[in-house]
C-alpha positions in Angstrom: 11.1 22.0 3.6 9.9 18.4 3.1 9.1 17.1 -0.3 5.5 16.6 0.7 4.9 19.8 2.6 1.3 20.9 2.2 0.1 17.5 0.9 -2.5 15.3 2.5 -2.1 11.5 2.3 -4.3 8.5 3.1 -2.8 5.1 3.8 -5.1 2.1 4.1 -3.9 -0.6 6.6 -1.6 1.8 8.2 -1.4 0.5 11.8 1.5 -1.9 11.4 4.2 -3.2 9.2 4.7 -1.7 5.8 1.6 0.5 6.1 2.8 2.1 9.4 6.2 2.7 7.8 4.6 4.4 4.9 2.5 6.6 7.1 5.5 7.6 9.2 7.6 8.3 6.1 5.0 10.4 4.4 4.6 12.4 7.6 8.3 12.8 7.9 8.4 14.2 4.4 5.8 16.8 5.4 2.4 15.4 4.6 -0.5 15.3 7.0 -1.6 11.7 7.1 -4.7 9.7 7.7 -4.4 5.9 8.2 -7.1 3.2 8.3 -7.1 0.3 10.6 -9.4 -2.6 11.4 -8.7 -4.7 14.4 -6.2 -2.7 16.5 -7.0 0.8 17.6 -4.1 0.7 20.0 -1.5 0.1 17.3 -3.1 2.7 15.1 -3.0 5.3 17.9 0.7 4.4 18.5 1.5 5.2 14.9 -0.4 8.5 15.2 1.4 9.4 18.5 4.8 8.6 17.0 4.1 10.9 14.1 2.8 13.7 16.4 5.8 13.4 18.7 8.0 14.2 15.7 6.0 17.3 14.9 3.7 15.8 12.3 -0.1 15.6 12.0 -2.0 12.3 11.7 -5.4 10.7 12.3 -6.5 7.1 12.6 -9.8 6.0 11.1 -11.4 2.6 11.7 -12.5 0.9 8.5 -12.6 -2.7 7.3 -11.4 -2.4 3.7 -13.4 -5.6 2.9 -16.5 -3.5 3.6 -17.0 -1.2 0.6 -19.4 1.2 2.4 -17.1 1.5 5.5 -14.0 2.1 3.3 -15.7 4.7 1.2 -16.9 6.5 4.3 -13.4 6.4 5.7 -12.0 8.0 2.6 -14.6 10.8 2.8 -13.8 11.3 6.5 -10.1 11.4 5.8 -10.6 14.0 3.1 -12.8 16.1 5.4 -10.2 15.9 8.2 -7.3 16.7 6.0 -8.9 19.2 3.7 -8.6 17.1 0.6 -6.3 14.4 -0.7 -3.0 14.5 -2.6 -1.8 10.9 -2.0 -3.7 7.6 -1.8 -1.8 4.5 -0.8 -3.7 1.2 -1.2 -1.7 -0.8 1.3 -4.1 -3.0 3.3 -3.6 -6.7 2.6 -4.0 -10.3 3.7 -2.0 -13.4 2.9 -3.6 -16.6 1.8 -1.5 -19.5 0.5 -2.8 -22.9 -0.6 -2.8 -25.0 -3.7 -5.6 -24.5 -6.2 -7.2 -27.8 -5.2 -7.8 -26.5 -1.7 -8.8 -22.9 -2.4 -12.5 -22.1 -2.0 -14.7 -19.5 -3.5 -14.8 -17.9 -0.1 -10.9 -17.6 -0.2 -11.2 -15.9 -3.6 -13.9 -13.5 -2.5 -11.8 -12.6 0.7 -8.5 -12.0 -1.1 -9.9 -10.2 -4.1 -12.1 -8.1 -1.8 -9.2 -6.9 0.2 -6.7 -6.5 -2.5 -8.6 -5.5 -5.7 -12.2 -4.4 -4.8 -10.9 -2.3 -1.9 -8.4 -0.5 -4.3 -11.2 0.2 -6.7 -13.5 1.4 -4.0 -10.9 3.6 -2.4 -10.0 5.2 -5.7 -13.6 5.8 -6.6 -14.3 7.4 -3.2 -11.1 9.5 -3.4 -11.7 10.9 -6.9 -13.9 13.8 -5.8 -11.2 14.8 -3.2 -8.0 14.3 -5.2 -6.3 17.5 -6.3 -4.6 18.1 -9.6 -1.3 16.2 -9.7 -2.3 13.7 -7.0 -0.6 10.3 -6.6 -2.1 6.9 -6.3 0.2 4.1 -5.2 -0.9 0.5 -4.6 1.2 -2.1 -2.8 1.5 -5.2 -4.9 4.0 -8.1 -4.5 6.9 -9.5 -6.5 4.8 -12.7 -6.6 2.7 -10.9 -9.2 5.8 -11.2 -11.5 7.0 -14.6 -10.6 5.8 -17.3 -8.1 8.5 -19.3 -6.4 6.4 -22.0 -4.7 3.1 -23.9 -5.1 0.1 -22.4 -3.4 0.5 -18.8 -4.6 -2.0 -18.6 -7.5 -4.7 -16.6 -5.7 -2.4 -14.2 -4.0 -0.4 -13.6 -7.1 -3.5 -13.1 -9.2 -4.8 -10.5 -6.8 -1.6 -8.5 -6.8 -1.2 -8.8 -10.6 -4.7 -7.3 -11.0 -3.4 -4.1 -9.3 -1.0 -3.6 -12.2 -3.7 -3.7 -14.8 -5.9 -1.4 -12.7 -3.1 1.1 -12.3 -2.3 1.1 -16.0 -5.9 1.9 -16.7 -6.0 4.6 -14.0 -2.9 6.2 -15.5 -4.8 6.7 -18.8 -8.1 7.7 -17.2 -6.5 10.2 -14.8 -3.5 11.5 -16.8 -5.5 14.5 -18.0 -5.7 15.6 -14.4 -2.0 15.1 -13.8 -2.8 12.2 -11.4 -0.3 9.3 -11.5 -1.0 5.7 -10.6 1.7 3.2 -9.8 2.4 -0.1 -8.0 5.2 -0.9 -5.6 6.0 -4.7 -5.6 7.8 -5.6 -2.4 9.6 -8.9 -2.0 10.2 -10.5 1.4 10.0 -7.7 3.9 10.8 -7.9 7.6 7.5 -7.4 9.3 5.5 -9.2 12.0 3.7 -11.1 9.2 7.0 -12.3 7.6 9.9 -11.8 10.1 13.4 -11.9 8.8 14.2 -14.6 11.4 11.1 -16.7 10.7 10.9 -20.3 9.9 11.2 -19.9 6.1 13.3 -16.8 6.2 16.6 -18.4 5.0 14.8 -19.8 2.0 13.5 -16.4 1.1 16.8 -14.7 1.6 18.4 -17.4 -0.7 16.1 -16.3 -3.5 17.5 -12.7 -3.5 20.5 -11.4 -5.2 21.5 -9.3 -2.2 20.9 -12.0 0.4 18.6 -10.1 2.7 15.1 -9.0 3.4 13.7 -5.6 2.6 13.0 -3.3 5.6 9.6 -1.8 5.8 11.3 1.6 5.6 12.7 0.7 2.2 9.3 0.1 0.8 8.1 3.3 2.4 10.9 5.2 0.8 9.9 4.0 -2.6 6.3 5.0 -2.0 7.5 8.4 -0.8 9.5 8.8 -4.0 6.4 8.1 -6.1 4.4 10.5 -4.0 7.0 13.3 -4.3 7.9 15.8 -7.0 10.7 13.8 -8.6 8.3 11.2 -9.8 5.8 13.5 -11.5 6.2 11.8 -14.9 6.1 8.2 -13.7 2.7 6.6 -14.1 1.2 3.3 -15.1 4.1 1.2 -14.0 5.3 -1.2 -11.2 8.5 -0.9 -9.3 10.1 -4.0 -7.8 11.7 -3.7 -4.4 12.8 -7.3 -3.8 16.6 -7.5 -3.6 16.8 -9.0 -7.1 14.6 -12.0 -6.3 13.4 -12.3 -9.9 16.5 -10.7 -11.5 
């Protein structure tokens, strides 16, 4: 018996990196999973096939999370396909780094639209489908807690906003037994930030453990928050960053 047997989960941005690892882990723990993607149906279908080959159930749904109508429709389709929702993971993200002098209003709208507005839209769309005791997990960043370099103000702001949003959700949805939390990854070995990349040694040097996260470690933390052992954890953020800001 998996800890998520009988549960239905939706992961935004689930076609690669951390999102794919989360979808795969939730499925391995017994959940039926829907994942959204934007630009790469081939990658999304590869994740789905991998889950199905291991005996799980998954579906990929195309939706640009920056488009509120498309995202809300995808949440509705996921709930229809899965028969409701028990877990919502707001994972889709982009990375923009530049000093405040160079940032534009268009940068602001783009980053906040993907990280903050999309989380708000997804939660609002999911509410009619979320069952008693459901879990909402948003993927933040340890940069919301401490920035290490210039050029991170916009990205850090957008991820910090998820903490305030989740604290408010915890109060709003607590009477339904629904929890809302944030996972703050540090440097994680993905295509977007490979552990052997140009700036990897600097990032490793900031950690207490001297290494990157794996995507599976982030997925494991999400799976814990989605599972029965975390039923009384809500309105908080969990750092998974190798002690970068210890």
